[in-house]
N, C-alpha and C positions, 0 to 999 in steps of 0.2 A: 405271799402267793409263790407257788412253785415256779422255778425257772426251768423251762424245757428247751433244750437245744438238739437239733437234728444235725448230725454230722454225716454228710453224704460224700463218700470217697469216689473220686473219678476213675477208679480202677476196678476191674472185675476178676483179677487174679485170685487163686485160692488163698484163703486166709486174710484177705485184705481187711474185711470188716473186723475179724478177730484181732488182728494186729493193731488196728485203730482203737479197739476197745482196751487193749493193753495199755496204749499210750495215754488214753483218757483216764484209766484207772490209776496210772502212775501219778498223773497231775492231781487227781482227787486225793490220793493218799498224802502227796506232798502238801496238800492244803489242810490236812487233818480230818478229811471227810470219811466217816465210816460208810462203806460202799457195799451195795448188793449188785452183783453182776448177774443179770437174768438171761438165761440161755433158752434155746429152743428145745432142749431135752437133756437127759442125763449124759448121753454121749457127748454132746457139745460142752456140757459142764466139765466133764473129765478131760476133754481136749484143751479147754481153756485153762484148767489146773496145770497142765503140762506146759502149755504155751507161755504162761506167765513166769515160768522159770527160765525160758529160753529166748524170749522175744527180742531181747536186746542184751549184747554182751556187757557183763558188769553190773546188770540190773538185778535187784532183789526186791520183790513186792511181797510183803507178808500177806499170805492169803490162805484160804482153806475152802473146803467144800461144805455145803449146807448141812451135811450129816456129821461134820467134825466139830471143832472148837468154835463156839459161837462168839468168842471174844476176838477173833482175827479182825483186823481193820477192813479187810476185803473178803467178802464171802461170795461164792459162786453157787448158784442154784438154778434149776430148771423152772420154767414157767409152770405154775400150779403149785409150787412149794412156797408157803408164805415166808416173806423176808422177816428177819428179827425186827422188833419194834425200834431198836436203837439206830438203824440205818438212816443216814441223811441223803444219800445219793443213790440213784438207780441208773445203771448202765444196762440198756436193753438191747439184747441181740435176738430176742424172740419176735416172731412176726406179729404176735397179737398184742392188743392194747393191754397195758399193765392194770393190775387191780389197784383201786384207790389212788390214782395219780396225784391227787391234792394232798396226800400225806407226806410227800417227799419235799425236801428243800430244792433239790435239783434232779432233773432227769436228762440223761444223755441217750438219745436214740441214735443207733448206729446203722448205716447201710452202705452198700457199694453199688456198682453198676450191674450186678447180676439181676436179671429181670424180676424174679420173684421177690428178692429182697427189696428192690426198688419200689415195686407195686405195693408191698406190705407197708413200707415206710410212708408212702404217699397216703394210704388208708389211715394210718395212725395220725399222721399230720391233720388230715381233714377231721378225724374223730376228736382230736384234741381241740380244734377250733369249735366244733360243734358243742363241746362241753364247756366252752367259755375260756379256754386257756389261749395264750398267745405265744405259740412255739416260735423259736428262731430257727433259721436255716443257715448252715455253713457248709461250703464246698471244700473238700479236703483233696489236695494233690499230693502225689508221691514226692518225697524230698529228694 
C-alpha cells in the first residue's frame, strides 16, 4: 500500500513549500526513488526547475521538466500532465488530489502556513482518508 506523508511547514515565507519540496526530492533521490514533482502549473514547474539548481550550495539534483528527457531520476510536471509509469514517488505541490494515488509507492504532500495552501492540504488529507488511505502528518520547522 502507498505510504502518504503530509509535510506541513510552520513558516509562510515565499518559497517555503518549494524549498521543502527540494529537500524531500533530495532525500528521495538519495534513496534511489524515481520521483515526479507535481506542480500547480507550468510557471511553478519552471520555477522549481530553477530552484533545484540553487536551493542549497553545493547541491546537485539531476532533474528535468516533463517535456525533456524522461530518464531523469527527478521529473517536474504540472498537474494534468501524466507522470511516466516508472515513477515510484510523487511530491505534490499542486492543490488538487493526484490522479491514481494508489499507483505510487510513496506520496509526499507539501504545504506551509499560507492559508490557501493549508486549506488545500487539509482537503487532500480528508480525501485520502475517505478513499481508505492512512496518511501521516509531519510538522516541519525552520532549521
